[in-house]
C-alpha positions as a LaTeX table, in Angstrom:
\begin{tabular}{lrrr}
\hline
Residue & $x$ (\AA) & $y$ (\AA) & $z$ (\AA) \\
\hline
Unk1 & $-41.92$ & 53.92 & 95.94 \\
Unk2 & $-42.94$ & 57.20 & 95.91 \\
Unk3 & $-46.54$ & 59.07 & 96.34 \\
Unk4 & $-47.47$ & 62.78 & 95.29 \\
Unk5 & $-49.89$ & 64.94 & 97.61 \\
Unk6 & $-51.27$ & 68.35 & 96.37 \\
Unk7 & $-50.57$ & 70.38 & 99.13 \\
Unk8 & $-53.77$ & 72.89 & 98.61 \\
Unk9 & $-51.34$ & 75.41 & 98.74 \\
Unk10 & $-49.53$ & 75.65 & 94.49 \\
Unk11 & $-47.43$ & 72.48 & 95.70 \\
Unk12 & $-47.31$ & 68.54 & 95.20 \\
Unk13 & $-45.30$ & 67.39 & 98.05 \\
Unk14 & $-43.50$ & 63.99 & 96.84 \\
Unk15 & $-43.32$ & 61.41 & 99.48 \\
Unk16 & $-41.08$ & 58.59 & 99.71 \\
Unk17 & $-43.49$ & 56.04 & 100.65 \\
Unk18 & $-40.63$ & 53.58 & 102.10 \\
Unk19 & $-39.36$ & 55.62 & 104.63 \\
Unk20 & $-42.20$ & 58.11 & 105.41 \\
Unk21 & $-40.23$ & 61.33 & 103.96 \\
Unk22 & $-40.25$ & 64.11 & 101.78 \\
Unk23 & $-38.16$ & 63.66 & 98.94 \\
Unk24 & $-38.92$ & 66.68 & 97.08 \\
Unk25 & $-41.85$ & 69.45 & 95.82 \\
Unk26 & $-43.34$ & 69.58 & 92.83 \\
Unk27 & $-44.54$ & 74.28 & 91.96 \\
Unk28 & $-47.00$ & 72.84 & 89.05 \\
Unk29 & $-47.34$ & 75.94 & 86.47 \\
Unk30 & $-50.99$ & 76.37 & 86.89 \\
Unk31 & $-54.18$ & 75.30 & 89.04 \\
Unk32 & $-53.70$ & 71.60 & 89.68 \\
Unk33 & $-57.56$ & 70.49 & 88.28 \\
Unk34 & $-56.49$ & 66.08 & 88.97 \\
Unk35 & $-55.14$ & 64.24 & 90.90 \\
Unk36 & $-51.27$ & 63.55 & 90.46 \\
Unk37 & $-50.96$ & 59.96 & 89.00 \\
Unk38 & $-47.86$ & 57.74 & 89.81 \\
Unk39 & $-46.46$ & 55.14 & 87.36 \\
Unk40 & $-42.99$ & 53.77 & 88.57 \\
Unk41 & $-40.47$ & 56.90 & 88.97 \\
Unk42 & $-43.29$ & 59.08 & 87.41 \\
Unk43 & $-45.77$ & 61.01 & 88.60 \\
Unk44 & $-48.74$ & 62.44 & 85.24 \\
Unk45 & $-51.46$ & 65.74 & 86.40 \\
Unk46 & $-53.43$ & 68.44 & 84.55 \\
Unk47 & $-52.58$ & 71.80 & 85.12 \\
Unk48 & $-55.56$ & 75.01 & 83.89 \\
Unk49 & $-53.70$ & 78.07 & 83.64 \\
Unk50 & $-55.31$ & 81.30 & 83.70 \\
Unk51 & $-56.45$ & 81.63 & 80.06 \\
Unk52 & $-58.46$ & 78.34 & 80.46 \\
Unk53 & $-55.79$ & 76.25 & 78.83 \\
Unk54 & $-55.38$ & 72.64 & 80.49 \\
Unk55 & $-52.04$ & 71.01 & 79.70 \\
Unk56 & $-50.98$ & 67.75 & 80.98 \\
Unk57 & $-47.38$ & 67.41 & 82.46 \\
Unk58 & $-44.99$ & 64.32 & 83.06 \\
Unk59 & $-42.21$ & 64.63 & 86.53 \\
Unk60 & $-39.60$ & 62.20 & 87.02 \\
Unk61 & $-39.67$ & 61.31 & 90.44 \\
Unk62 & $-38.34$ & 62.38 & 93.12 \\
Unk63 & $-36.10$ & 65.16 & 91.22 \\
Unk64 & $-39.99$ & 66.66 & 89.89 \\
Unk65 & $-38.09$ & 67.22 & 86.58 \\
Unk66 & $-40.23$ & 68.30 & 83.93 \\
Unk67 & $-39.94$ & 65.47 & 81.22 \\
Unk68 & $-43.58$ & 66.08 & 79.03 \\
Unk69 & $-46.13$ & 68.31 & 78.35 \\
Unk70 & $-48.99$ & 67.87 & 76.35 \\
Unk71 & $-52.35$ & 69.82 & 76.01 \\
Unk72 & $-55.61$ & 68.00 & 76.95 \\
\hline
\end{tabular}
């Protein structure tokens, strides 16, 4: 089981909850405007780009690999 925390410094930290250690990092492509939502081995959140457009993204855990992007 993993948790994902917004560090507030443009990075999302992936933590292995059972061992209490950092398992990875996600560099979102924009400002994170929603809390990260973990579902199984995936995490989703919405980012806002400088031009104001919003994109939802889904990443694989614990690698942080981008799986999907969608318009919000």
